[in-house]
N, C-alpha and C positions, 0 to 999 in steps of 0.2 A: 586176056580180054579185059578183065577187071582193072588191071593197072592202066591200060589204054583209056578205059572209060573215066577212071579217076583223074588221069592226066588231062583229058579233054575238059572235064568239069572244072578243074583248077584253072586251066587256060581261059575258059569262058568266064569264069568269076573274075579273073584279073582284067580281062577286056571290059566287062561291065563296070568295074571299079574305075577304070580309066575314063570311060565315058561319063560316069557319074562326076568324077573329079573335075573333068573339063567343064561340065555344066556349072558346078560350084565355082570354079575359078572365073569362068565368064561372067557370071552374075556378080562376083565380088569386084572384078576389075572394070567391066563396062558400066556398071551401075553404082560404083563406089560404095558397096555394102560391106558391112562387117560380117564375119563368119556367123555370129549368133543370129543376125537378121536373115541370112540365107537359110539357116537351119530351121527357122520358124515358118518359112514358106510352105503353104499347103497346096494341094492340087486345086482347090477352089480359089486360091489367090491368083491363078493364072487366067486371064481373060483373053483367049485367043481371038475372039470376034473384034474386040477393041484394041488388040495388040499392046496390052499392058499387064502389069503385075502389081498386086498390092504388096506394099512394103510396110512392115511394122517397124516403127522407129526404134532406135537404140534406147532412146529415153521415152518415159511414159507420156505420149501424146497421141493425137489421132493418126491413124495409119495414112500413108501416102500412096501415090500411084507413080509408076515409071513406065514410059513407053518401052516396049521390048525392042531392042535392036535386032538387026538381022542376025548378027552373031549369036546373041542370046537365044533367039527363036530357033536357030539351027542346033545349038548345043542342047537346048531343052527338048527339042523334037527327037534328036538322037537318043537322049537319056530315056525319054518316055517310051520309046520303042523297045528298050531292053529292060525297063523297070518291071519287075515281077508284080503280078496282080497281088494286091494286098489290101486289107481292111484299114491300114494306116492311112491317115490323112496327110501326114507330112510328105512333102515332095521327095526328099532324099532319104533313102533307107540304107540300113546296114546290109551286109550279105545275107543275113538271116531274115530279111524282109520285115524288120522291125524298125521303129524309130531309131535314128542314129544317136548314140550317146555322146555327150559332150567330150569325152576323152577320145573317142574315135574321130570326131569332128576336128579336134585339135591336132591329132596325129596326121590327119589328111592335110590340114593347113600347113603343118611343118613340112610334110613331104612335097607340097606344092611349092612352097616358098623357099625350100632349102637348095 
């Protein structure tokens, strides 16, 4: 039973990672964002009511806003349904429910674009 439980947990973790990675990819492609910009997005940057997201620029200047496309809204909604509750403010978390390290983010980027 323990092996079955561990197998189920591993499978669930992989599915959650796929959903998270799809949301990251959707933000990058549909909104022409760099990975570091996506990793800086916090839960409070998402404005569901006005259907927009606050984007911190790659260079030091004022943050901008982007209208959330239907594809982005769907990808984010799917991710937020499976995102574990956490005190972390960053939108995208690692499997340990902590802020994603830059090395993990780069590994995800390489996996997505390879």
